[in-house]
N, C-alpha and C positions, 0 to 999 in steps of 0.2 A: 452492542445492540443499538446504541444511539447513533453510531456512525452508519450502521445499516439503514436505519430509518431515514436519516438525512439523504443517503445515497438513493434510496427508493423514491423519496419525494423529488429529488433532482431529476431522476429518470422520467417521472410522470410529467413534470413541468417542461423539461427539455423536449420530450417526445411530442407533447401537445403543440409546442412552438414550431418544431421542425415539420410536423405533419401539416400544420396550417401554412407554413412557408412553402413547402413542396407543392401543396395543392394549388396555391396561388400562382407559382411560377410554371407549373405544368399546364394548367388550363388557360392562364393568361386571359381571364374573362374581361371582355370589353364592357364599359359602362353603357347601359341602356335604361330607358324609362326613368325611374327615380334616380338611379345612380348617375345617369347622364345629366340629369337636372342638377344634382349636387355638384357634379364636376364643373358644369358651366358657371354656377353661382360662385364656386371657389375661385375659378379663373377670373371672374369679374371683380371679386374682392381684391385679389392680388394686383390686378391691373388698374385699380382705382375707380371702378364703375359702381361700387357699392354692392349691397346685397340684392342682386337681381339676376334673373335667369336669362333674359334677353336685353342686352344693353341698348337696343334700338327702340325699346318700348318704354312708355312711362310706367311709373309704379302702379298707376290705376289699372293697367292692363297686363302687368307682368305676373307670371304664375308663381314667382318665388314665394309669395305669401301663403300659398297652399301646399308648400313642401314642408316636410318634417324638418325642424331646425329651430334656431340657426346654429346650434352648437356644432353639429357635424360639419357643416359647410365652413365654419371658421377653423375647425380642426384641419380640414383638407387644405384650406388656404394657407395655414401655418406650415404644413408640410411642403406645399408647392413653393412657398416663399423661401424656404431653406434649401430644398433639394431640387427645385425646378418642377415642371409639370411631368413628373415621373410616377406612374402607378406603382412601380416596384418599391419606392420608398413607403408608400401607403401600406402595401402588403406586409412589409417588414414590421412596421410600427403596429399594425393591427394584429399580426401574429404575436408580437410581444404583449399587447393588451390582452389578448385571449389567454396567453400563458399566465400573465399576472392575475387575471381573474380566477383561474384555477388555483393559483397559489393562495390567494386571499380566502378562497373557500376552505382550504386546508387550515389556515390560521383561525378562521371563524369557528370551525368545527372543534379545534383543539381548545378554544376558550369556552365554548358554551357547553360542551359535553365533558364532564369531569371524569367519566369512565369511558375507556376505549375512544377517547377523543381523537388520537392520532390515526387509529384505524378508520374511524368514520371520516376523518379528513382525507385520507388517501382515496377512499371510495368516492367521496364527493368531488374531489379534484379530477378523478378519472371519468366519472359520469359526465362532468361538464367539459373537461379538456379534450376528450376523445369523441364527443358527440358529433356525428357527421354534419348535421345542420349548422352547427356553430363553426365548424371548420370551413364549410362551404361559404357561409356568409362573410367570414373574415377575408375571403379571397375576392370580395366585391366591394365596390365603393358604396356601402350601405351603413346606416346609422347603428345597426345592432351591436357590433363589436365594441364600439366606444361606449354606448349607453349601458351595456351589460357590465363593462368594467367599472363604470361610475356607480352602478347599483351595488355591485359587490363591495366597492370601497365605502359606500354609504353604510352598508350593513356592518362592515368591519369597524368603522368609526363609531357607529351606534352602539355596538357591543362594548367597545372600549369605554365610551362615555357612561354606559349603564353600569359598568363594573368598577371603574376606577374612581378614586377620590378626587384627583386633580382633573377637573372636567372643563375648565374655562377655555384653554387654548384649543383643546380638541373640539369643543363645541363650535368655535369659530370656523375651524377647518371643515367640520361636518356640514355647517351651513353653506360654505363655499362649494363643496362638492355636490350637495343637494341642488343648489342653484344651477350649477353647470349641467347636472343631469336633467333638470326640468327644461333647460334650453335645448337639450338634445332630444328628449322625448317628454312632452308636457304631462303625460299620465303620471309621472313620478311626483307631481305636485300632491297627490293623495297620500304620499308618505309623510308630508309635513304635519297634518293634524295628529297622526300617530306619534310622531317624534315629540310634538309639543305636549301631548297627553303624558308621554313617558317622563318628560321633564317635570310636569306638574305632580305626577305621582311620587317622584323622587324628591320633590321640593327643591329643585335646583334652579332657583330664580335668576341668579346672575349668569350662569352658563347659558340659559335659554335666551337671554338678551344677546349674547355673543353669537349664538346660533342664528338668530333673526338678522343680525347685522351681516353675518357671512352670507346668509341666504339672499339678502337684498342686493349685495354688491354686484354680482354678475347679471341679475335680472333687471334692476331698475333702469340702467342705460338703454337696454333693448326696448323696454316698455315705453320709455320716453321717445325713443327713435320712432317707434310704431305710431305713437300718438301724433307726433309732428307730421308724419307722412300720411297716415290714414285717418287722422282726426277721431280716433276712438281707442278704447282700451283693448289691446291685443297682447296677451301674455307672451306668447312665442310667435306662432304663425296661426293661420286659419285652417290648419289640417284637421283640427277637431270638428270644426263646422263643416268642412268638406265631407268627412265621414258620416257626420250626423245626418246630412241631407241625402247623399247618394246611397247610404246604407238603408234608407227608409223610404222606399217608393214602391209602387205596385209591381214594378219589375224586379225588385231586389230579391236576392237569393241567399243573403247572409254575408256575401262578400262585398266588394266595392261596386263593380259595374256589372250589370246583367242586362241582356237584351240589346246590347250595343248602343244604348242611349244614356247619355250623361246630362241630366237637366242642369247641373251646376255649370258645366262648360257652355251650354247654350245661353245661360243667363250672363255669365261673365264676358263672353264674346261680345255681347251687346251693351252691357252696362258696366263692365269692369268689376274690380274687386272692392271698391270702397264701400259698397252697400251689401256685400256678400254676407257679413255676419248677421245683420238683421234679417236678410232674406232667408238664410239657411235655418235660423231658429224659427222663423214664421212657417216655413215649409215643414219642418220637423213636427211642430206642435199641431199644425193643420192635419198632418198625416196621422199622428197619434190619436187625435180627437175624432177625426173623420173615418179612420180605418183602424179602430182599436184592436179588433180581433186579428187583423193582418199584422199589426205591430207585435202583438203577443206571439203570434206564430213565428214571426221573424226572430224574436228574442229566443224562442225555444230552438229554432234552427241554429242560431249562433251559439247557444249553449252547447248543443250537440257537436257542432263543428269544433268548438274550443276543446272539449274533453274527448273527442274521438281519437282513437289510435290509428286511424287509417288516413291521416292527413300529413303524410311525410313531405319533406322538401324534395327537390330533385327534378321537378318538371320544368327545367330551365332550357333555354335555347342552346346552350353551349355543349350539352351532352346528348348523345344518341346511343341507341343499341344497348349492348350488354353492359357497358359502363354505366349508363343511366339506370338500368334495371338493378344492378348491384348496389348503386348508391341509394336508390329508393328503398330497396329491401333493408339495407343497413340502417337507414334513417327510421324506418318503421319499427325495427327492433329496438333501436335506441330510445325512441319516443315511448314505446310500451314499457320498457324497463324504467325510464325516468318517471313517468306519470304514476305507474302502479306503485313503485317503491316510494316515491316522494309523498304521495297522498297517504299511503299506509304509514309512513313515518310521522306525518302530522297527527294522525289519530293516536299512534303509539306514544308519542312524546307528551301527550296531554296528562298521562299518569304522573309525570314529573312535577306538575303543578308549579312551574317556574314562569314568572311573568315575562321573562325574556323570550321564551319559546312562543308565548301568546303573541307578542309583538311581531315576531318573524312570520308566524302564520297569517296574521293580518296583512303584513306586507305582501305575502304571496298571493292572497286572495283578492287583493286590490286589482290585479291584472285582469282577470275575467270580469270583475265588477264594472270596469270601464268599457270593455270591448263589447259585451253582450248587447247593450242598447244601440250600438253603432255598426261596427264592421269587424269580422273575424277572418283573418288570413293565417296561414300556418306560421309565418315568421312573427306575427304579432303576439304569439304566445311566448316568445323567448323571455319576456320579462320575468316569468315565473320560474324559469329554468334554474337559476342559482339556488333558489329556495328548495326546489324539488331535489337538487343534487345533495344539499345538506341533509334534509330529512330522509332522502333515499338512502344515504349512507347509514343513517341511524337504523332504518328498517332492515337493511341487508345484514348489518352486524347482529341485530336481534335475531334474525332467522338463523344465521350461522351458529349462534349459541344455543340452537335447538329449543328456542322459546315457543311453546305450543300456541300461546295466545298471539304472538307475533305472526305465526304462520296462518292462523285463522283470519287475522285482520288483512294480511296481504292477499289471501285467497278471496275474501269477500270484496276487497277493493278491485282486484283483477276481474272478478265477475261483473262488478258494476261498470267498469270501463268496457268490458266486452259487450255488454248489453247496449251501452251508448254507441259503440262502434258499429254494431249490427244495425241499429236504427239509422245511423248515418249512411251505412252502405245501402240500405233499402231506399233511403231518400235520394241518394246521389248515384243510383245504379247506372244511369245513362252516362254520367261523367266518368265513372269507373271504367265502363266499356270503352269509351273514347280513349282513355289513357292506355288500356290494355292493347288497343289496336296499334299503339306505337311499337309494341314488341311482337305482336302476333299478326303476321301479314300472310 
């Protein structure tokens, strides 16, 4: 029986790796927009021009400081340094990272669920490993695959630290991985107070010191670099300020740019990026105070966008026709399954009354907490996916065991998401019709 379980796990992980790899090599997606920017920055790093997007511009007018990073760009630069400027090498490594993430979710589930842990782990790995959106993004030069791997590794190490007596060395490693994740996507910084609180509750004062040291090691050099160049404190880049400003204007619709006008670009073209941080915060607070009702409306729209089940990936330039329609449909089904089962599992697991589950739920809910005041895009929701996979596995196992209470929770959760999705459909009906015209001519 144990051999069969290992074989089944091997099949899931191998299949998720192969699917990701085949998708990458079949579509051979060229880098555009953000991916193109990451690619250029990585090339400049390898060729000795530093972290900049356009080597012919000064740092004051270079757009690299408003790109998500710098972790992913350094990751790309490392791949290019070893293998040359070959996208194929990136695809292979990202397929491995995607598969390893699915594997870590299995290990996490086995450790935190004492009953049916392996079965929950199989389901969690499958929900994550075969999710079309995550397969698709692993075929692009985008930050998501790397930072999702780092997030799952953080959670795995956190679970080990929480449960094991020897926590000192693990805490240093947890700090290093958390620091690397923050440099890849700065929203992960909100994990830090949760982790510190856990150390405090467990009274692990020496391990928390090692955690802080590990956390500082990857971050401090970059902060110092930014201070020397931009003469101000910048933790990673100014992507947060970018979204804070462009997501809150009278033309905003919950996403990044609406109406074809980007006030930030107009400002930086004239004044550069040195004063952007102060300007973005000033514009944000002026908007919040001057148009409070509009800001509240935008937050509600972003809340609906975040939790809507009709926000599949797939509207990309590289697909057309029936292939795109099939992908969008599969993406929508996978999102519905993940969100309904995942949030149902969060509710169901509360009856266990285990502090570790509470921490994981807080980690999960940090994602929408950060995005709702700024910008919500479909792929920005990915940070919550590993947690939804874990708790989704728990909910689905509960249903399979004919638990009436579990079925009621899942039904109520599904109805809640359906209502949100219908509201989103009503609000975005013109956009939906535009998308339908891609397939109905």
